[in-house]
C-alpha positions in Angstrom: 15.5 -17.5 29.5 15.2 -14.9 26.8 17.7 -12.0 26.5 16.5 -8.4 26.7 16.9 -8.2 22.9 14.7 -11.3 22.4 12.1 -10.1 24.9 11.8 -6.8 23.0 11.5 -8.7 19.7 8.8 -11.0 21.0 6.8 -8.0 22.3 7.2 -6.2 19.0 6.0 -9.3 17.0 3.0 -9.7 19.2 2.1 -6.0 19.2 2.4 -5.7 15.4 0.8 -9.1 14.7 3.5 -9.9 12.2 3.2 -13.7 12.2 0.3 -16.1 12.3 0.4 -19.1 14.7 1.9 -22.3 13.2 2.6 -20.7 9.8 5.8 -21.2 7.7 7.9 -18.1 7.1 10.8 -17.5 4.8 13.8 -15.8 6.5 15.9 -13.8 3.9 19.5 -14.3 5.2 22.5 -12.7 3.6 24.9 -13.6 6.4 25.4 -10.0 7.5 24.9 -8.8 11.0 21.2 -7.9 10.7 20.0 -11.1 9.0 22.1 -13.3 11.2 20.6 -11.7 14.3 17.2 -12.1 12.9 17.7 -15.8 12.3 19.2 -16.5 15.7 16.7 -14.4 17.7 13.6 -15.8 16.0 15.1 -19.3 16.5 15.5 -18.6 20.2 11.9 -17.4 20.5 10.7 -20.6 18.8 12.9 -22.8 21.0 11.6 -21.1 24.2 8.0 -21.5 23.0 7.5 -17.8 22.7 6.7 -18.2 19.0 4.9 -21.1 17.2 6.2 -20.4 13.7 8.3 -22.6 11.4 11.2 -20.9 9.6 12.9 -21.6 6.3 16.2 -19.9 5.7 16.8 -18.6 2.2 20.1 -17.2 0.9 20.3 -15.4 -2.5 23.8 -15.5 -4.0 24.2 -12.4 -6.2 27.5 -13.7 -7.6 29.0 -10.2 -7.5 32.0 -10.6 -5.1 33.8 -13.8 -6.3 35.0 -16.0 -3.5 33.4 -13.7 -0.9 29.9 -14.5 -2.4 30.7 -18.2 -2.2 31.9 -17.9 1.4 28.7 -15.9 2.4 26.6 -18.8 1.0 28.6 -21.4 2.8 28.3 -19.4 6.1 24.5 -19.1 5.9 24.2 -22.9 5.2 26.4 -23.6 8.3 24.4 -21.3 10.5 21.1 -22.8 9.4 22.4 -26.3 10.1 23.5 -25.2 13.5 19.9 -24.1 14.2 18.4 -27.3 12.5 16.7 -24.9 10.1 15.7 -25.9 6.6 17.8 -23.8 4.1 17.5 -23.0 0.4 20.1 -21.1 -1.7 19.7 -19.6 -5.2 22.2 -18.0 -7.5 21.1 -15.0 -9.6 22.9 -13.4 -12.6 22.8 -9.8 -11.6 25.3 -8.5 -14.1 23.5 -10.1 -17.1 20.1 -8.7 -15.9 21.5 -5.2 -15.4 23.1 -5.2 -18.9 20.1 -6.8 -20.6 17.4 -4.5 -19.0 19.6 -1.4 -18.7 19.4 -1.3 -14.9 21.8 -0.3 -12.2 23.5 -3.2 -10.4 21.5 -2.3 -7.2 18.2 -2.3 -9.0 18.9 -5.5 -10.9 20.0 -7.3 -7.7 16.9 -6.1 -5.8 14.6 -7.2 -8.6 16.0 -10.7 -9.0 16.4 -11.1 -5.2 12.7 -10.3 -4.5 11.4 -12.3 -7.4 13.5 -15.3 -6.2 12.3 -15.0 -2.6 8.7 -14.9 -3.8 9.2 -17.9 -6.0 10.7 -20.0 -3.1 7.9 -18.8 -0.7 5.2 -20.0 -3.1 6.8 -23.3 -3.8 7.0 -24.0 0.0 3.5 -22.7 0.9 4.8 -19.7 2.8 2.6 -16.6 3.2 5.3 -14.3 4.5 8.9 -13.4 4.0 10.9 -11.7 6.9 13.7 -9.4 6.0 16.2 -7.8 8.3 15.6 -4.1 7.7 16.2 -2.1 10.9 15.9 1.4 12.3 19.1 2.7 10.7 18.0 1.3 7.3 14.8 3.4 7.7 16.9 6.5 8.5 19.0 6.0 5.4 16.0 5.3 3.3 14.2 8.5 4.3 17.3 10.6 3.8 17.9 9.0 0.4 14.4 9.8 -0.6 14.8 13.4 0.6 17.9 13.8 -1.6 16.1 12.6 -4.8 12.8 14.3 -4.0 9.8 12.8 -2.1 6.5 13.5 -0.5 4.8 12.4 2.7 4.5 8.8 1.5 8.3 8.6 1.0 8.9 10.2 4.3 6.9 7.4 6.0 10.0 5.3 5.4 10.2 1.5 5.2 6.9 -0.2 5.7 6.5 -2.7 8.5 4.5 -4.9 6.1 3.8 -4.8 2.4 2.7 -7.3 -0.3 4.1 -8.4 -3.6 2.4 -11.0 -5.8 0.4 -12.3 -2.9 3.3 -12.7 -0.5 3.7 -10.4 2.6 7.1 -8.9 3.4 7.6 -8.2 7.1 10.4 -6.4 8.9 10.7 -7.7 12.5 13.9 -5.7 13.3 12.6 -2.2 12.6 12.4 -1.5 16.3 16.2 -2.0 16.7 19.3 0.1 15.7 22.4 -1.4 14.0 24.3 -0.9 17.3 21.7 -2.9 19.3 21.9 -5.7 16.8 25.7 -6.0 16.9 25.6 -5.8 20.7 23.2 -8.8 20.7 25.4 -10.8 18.4 28.5 -10.0 20.5 26.6 -11.0 23.7 25.8 -14.4 22.2 29.3 -14.8 20.7 27.9 -15.0 17.2 29.9 -14.2 14.0 28.6 -12.6 10.9 29.8 -11.8 7.4 30.9 -8.3 6.3 30.3 -7.1 2.8 33.2 -4.8 1.8 31.0 -3.1 -0.8 28.9 -1.7 2.0 31.8 0.7 2.7 32.1 2.0 -0.9 30.9 5.6 -0.7 30.4 5.8 -4.4 27.0 4.2 -3.7 24.7 6.9 -2.4 23.3 4.8 0.5 26.8 4.1 1.7 27.7 7.8 1.5 24.6 8.6 3.6 25.6 5.9 6.1 29.3 6.6 6.5 29.7 10.3 5.7 26.4 12.2 6.0 24.9 10.5 9.1 28.0 10.8 11.2 28.2 14.5 10.4 24.5 15.0 11.3 25.0 12.9 14.5 27.8 15.4 15.5 25.3 18.2 15.3 22.5 16.5 17.1 21.8 16.1 20.8 19.9 12.8 20.2 20.4 9.9 17.8 19.4 10.9 14.3 17.5 7.7 13.9 15.2 8.8 16.7 14.3 12.1 15.0 13.8 10.3 11.6 11.7 7.7 13.3 9.4 10.4 14.7 9.3 12.1 11.3 8.4 8.8 9.6 5.6 8.1 12.1 4.2 11.6 11.6 4.3 11.3 7.8 2.8 7.8 8.0 -0.1 9.2 10.1 -0.7 12.0 7.7 -0.6 9.7 4.7 -3.0 7.3 6.4 -5.4 10.3 7.0 -5.2 11.2 3.3 -5.8 7.5 2.3 -8.8 7.3 4.6 -10.2 10.6 3.4 -10.0 9.5 -0.2 -11.5 6.1 0.6 -14.3 7.4 2.9 -15.4 9.9 0.3 -15.2 7.2 -2.4 -13.5 9.7 -4.6 -11.7 7.3 -7.0 -14.8 5.5 -8.5 -16.4 8.9 -9.0 -13.8 10.3 -11.3 -11.9 7.3 -12.6 -12.5 4.6 -15.2 -10.0 1.9 -15.9 -9.1 -1.3 -17.6 -6.0 -3.5 -17.4 -3.9 -1.2 -19.5 -4.9 2.4 -18.6 -6.6 4.6 -16.0 -8.5 7.7 -17.0 -9.3 10.5 -14.5 -12.0 13.1 -15.3 -10.0 16.4 -15.3 -12.9 18.7 -14.3 -13.7 16.6 -11.2 -10.0 16.1 -10.5 -9.4 19.8 -10.5 -11.9 20.4 -7.7 -10.1 18.2 -5.2 -7.7 19.1 -2.4 -4.0 18.8 -3.6 -3.3 16.0 -1.1 -6.2 14.0 -2.5 -5.0 14.6 -6.0 -1.6 13.2 -5.1 -3.3 10.1 -3.6 -5.4 9.5 -6.8 -2.3 9.9 -9.0 -0.5 7.4 -6.8 -3.5 5.0 -6.9 -3.7 5.2 -10.7 0.0 4.4 -11.1 -0.1 1.5 -8.6 -3.2 0.0 -10.3 -1.1 -0.2 -13.5 1.9 -1.6 -11.7 4.3 1.3 -12.0 7.3 0.7 -9.7 6.8 3.0 -6.7 10.4 3.3 -5.8 11.2 4.8 -9.2 8.8 7.7 -8.7 9.9 11.0 -7.1 7.9 14.0 -6.0 9.0 15.7 -9.2 7.1 13.1 -11.2 3.9 13.8 -9.2 4.3 17.6 -9.6 4.7 17.3 -13.4 1.5 15.2 -13.5 -0.3 17.8 -11.5 0.9 20.6 -13.9 -0.2 18.5 -16.8 -3.7 18.2 -15.3 -3.8 22.0 -15.0 -2.5 22.7 -18.6 -5.0 24.1 -21.1 -3.2 22.5 -24.0 -4.5 19.1 -25.1 -2.6 16.0 -26.1 0.5 16.5 -23.9 2.4 13.5 -22.6 4.8 12.7 -19.7 7.1 9.7 -19.8 7.7 8.0 -16.5 10.2 5.3 -15.4 9.5 1.8 -16.7 8.0 3.1 -19.9 4.8 4.2 -18.2 3.1 7.4 -19.6 0.6 10.0 -18.5 -1.1 12.2 -21.1 -3.9 14.7 -21.2 -6.5 14.0 -23.9 -9.1 16.7 -23.9 -11.2 16.0 -20.7 -9.2 13.1 -19.3 -5.9 12.5 -17.6 -4.8 9.1 -19.0 -2.3 6.8 -17.3 -1.0 4.0 -19.5 1.2 0.9 -18.8 3.7 -0.3 -21.4 2.7 -3.1 -23.7 5.1 -5.6 -25.2 6.2 -4.7 -28.7 3.8 -5.2 -31.6 4.3 -8.4 -33.7 7.0 -8.1 -36.4 5.8 -7.9 -40.0 7.6 -11.2 -40.8 5.9 -13.1 -38.0 2.2 -13.1 -38.5 -0.3 -13.7 -35.7 -2.9 -15.3 -37.9 -4.2 -18.4 -36.2 -1.2 -19.6 -34.3 -2.2 -22.8 -32.4 -0.8 -23.1 -28.9 -0.1 -26.5 -27.3 -1.0 -27.1 -23.6 1.4 -27.0 -21.8 4.0 -25.1 -23.8 6.2 -22.0 -24.0 7.0 -20.3 -27.3 8.5 -17.1 -28.6 6.8 -15.3 -31.5 6.9 -11.8 -32.8 8.6 -10.3 -29.8 6.2 -12.1 -27.3 6.7 -15.0 -25.0 3.5 -17.2 -24.8 3.3 -19.7 -22.1 0.4 -22.2 -21.2 0.2 -24.2 -18.0 -2.4 -26.5 -16.4 -3.2 -26.0 -12.7 -4.9 -28.8 -10.8 -8.0 -27.1 -9.4 -9.4 -23.8 -8.3 -9.7 -24.9 -4.7 -5.9 -25.4 -4.5 -5.1 -21.9 -5.9 -8.0 -19.7 -4.9 -6.1 -18.0 -2.1 -3.8 -16.4 -4.7 -6.4 -15.9 -7.4 -6.1 -12.3 -8.7 -3.9 -11.2 -5.8 -1.5 -8.7 -7.4 -2.1 -10.5 -10.7 -0.3 -9.2 -13.8 -2.6 -8.2 -16.7 -0.4 -10.4 -18.9 -1.6 -13.5 -17.0 -5.1 -14.9 -17.0 -6.9 -18.1 -15.8 -9.6 -20.0 -17.7 -11.8 -23.0 -16.9 -10.1 -25.7 -19.0 -13.2 -27.8 -19.3 -15.0 -25.0 -21.0 -12.4 -24.7 -23.7 -12.8 -26.4 -27.1 -9.2 -26.9 -28.3 -7.1 -25.8 -30.0 -6.2 -22.5 -28.3 -5.4 -20.0 -31.0 -3.7 -16.6 -30.9 -4.3 -14.0 -33.7 -4.7 -10.4 -34.4 -8.1 -8.7 -34.3 -10.5 -9.0 -37.3 -13.4 -6.8 -38.4 -16.6 -8.0 -36.9 -15.0 -9.9 -34.0 -17.5 -10.4 -31.1 -17.1 -11.8 -27.6 -18.9 -11.9 -24.3 -16.9 -9.7 -21.9 -16.4 -10.8 -18.3 -19.0 -9.2 -16.1 -21.4 -8.1 -18.9 -24.7 -9.8 -19.7 -24.2 -10.5 -23.4 -21.9 -10.5 -26.4 -20.6 -7.3 -27.9 -18.6 -6.4 -30.9 -15.0 -5.9 -29.8 -14.9 -2.5 -31.4 -18.0 -1.3 -29.5 -16.6 -2.8 -26.2 -13.3 -1.0 -26.6 -15.2 2.3 -27.3 -17.4 1.8 -24.3 -14.3 1.1 -22.1 -12.7 4.3 -23.6 -9.6 2.4 -24.7 -7.3 4.9 -26.5 -6.6 4.2 -30.2 -2.9 3.6 -29.6 -3.8 0.7 -27.3 -6.4 -0.7 -29.5 -3.8 -1.3 -32.2 -1.8 -3.5 -29.9 -4.3 -6.0 -28.7 -4.2 -9.7 -29.5 -7.1 -12.2 -29.7 -7.0 -15.5 -27.8 -9.7 -18.0 -28.9 -10.6 -21.6 -28.9 -12.4 -23.4 -31.8 -15.7 -21.7 -31.1 -15.3 -18.5 -29.1 -12.9 -15.7 -28.1 -11.4 -16.3 -24.7 -9.4 -13.1 -24.1 -9.0 -9.7 -25.7 -5.4 -9.4 -24.6 -4.6 -7.6 -22.3 -8.0 -5.9 -21.8 -10.6 -8.5 -20.7 -11.3 -12.2 -20.7 -14.7 -13.7 -21.7 -17.5 -14.6 -19.3 -18.1 -18.1 -20.6 -14.5 -19.3 -19.9 -14.1 -17.7 -16.5 -12.9 -19.7 -13.5 -15.5 -20.4 -10.8 -15.7 -22.3 -7.5 -16.7 -25.4 -9.5 -13.6 -25.3 -11.8 -11.7 -28.6 -11.7 -8.8 -27.7 -13.9 -7.3 -24.2 -14.8 -5.6 -23.1 -17.9 -3.1 -20.4 -17.0 -2.1 -18.3 -20.1 0.8 -15.8 -19.9 1.6 -13.5 -22.8 4.6 -11.2 -22.1 7.2 -9.1 -23.9 10.5 -7.5 -23.1 8.9 -4.5 -21.4 6.9 -6.3 -18.7 8.1 -5.6 -15.2 8.8 -7.4 -12.0 8.3 -6.7 -8.3 10.8 -4.5 -6.4 10.9 -3.3 -2.9 13.1 -1.4 -0.4 
């Protein structure tokens, strides 16, 4: 017989359609109360035939707390064994990542954790990753965003579902408070691990949890989480309305042109739109380019709006992650960062690239890999694909693969166009700014250009349903980003 907690969870899962029948799902388990409850409650639903899903437990060891981190890992392995659940663990070097990429410990940990979970999910054929975010986490997130400046999208709180790199993150416990979760664990006689750093109020989220929220609760007749939940729901409905309005009116295609590296909005058309729609188009432009959403505040959006209204030309705004927005006469131009240009002592004249291989040259990392067939990988084809990664039909390539800088008179057949073009003419037609033109690389085989990196691949080498073998080519530099989430 299911407990009241498990019955509520089963109802929530069914109502929100979080899992597909008979699929495999990753459970992100830290060993804390929330993730331990998630693991045991879902296991109970599966055991009682209320859920036909297979679960894989994954623990990411951040290696930040010495022996406590080791004990957390051991605890999760023991709990998974108790439930006869397959378990994977992975250790990540948070301190080194934070130092190397100049990130906070929290941001570096989040980045490495999410990327590790995605990697494990893909290797095990999992479509979804379940995390243990709950109602109080949502309250803390909304307040945190209020303190740093946010709009309606931020007030909507933690999403029930969102997607990174083709993998869906789901939050089955958003319908429960922290107290309800610990009550469930105590009722079942289950232990959990406590992270002492969660009580360090030097971290803003901990300050909100242990200092600010108790003060607010003392002034409120109802639980603060209930009020915040209502606010989040209202903000989410408003944001959905704005999204639908922008989509229904098909506004973006009418005023925007874009390639892999930049988005340009027609300022005259942009100026005639409602402010809420303007905000949505700014958001969409930045998301197309892969700008990390969590690093943006309402202040960033307002600065971009003021830039669009400025009469002076050629002004620029720097955004987190080296993204930029500038006004260039009649356009508002959003640009993603590119890896550094080749060093003068490392020429990019006709560098032959072996397949498969991974080399470093001129500030770039160049990696080639063969994938078995399109049919095996088509589900993830171009889903949240980085512009620094492309696929080619290997049988249409006449080796060797060569990387070089652009030459006068270069021509290629751009994907989606009917014929060859001079690269210079193509870049002009695509309105690629001069500063981006100077950074492109050319990838070719013995007879033809395959990729004007990172703008467009060629039509003759594209992957189709008949492709038997795929060449995956990745060219990245120190500034390329990674997925993050709440």
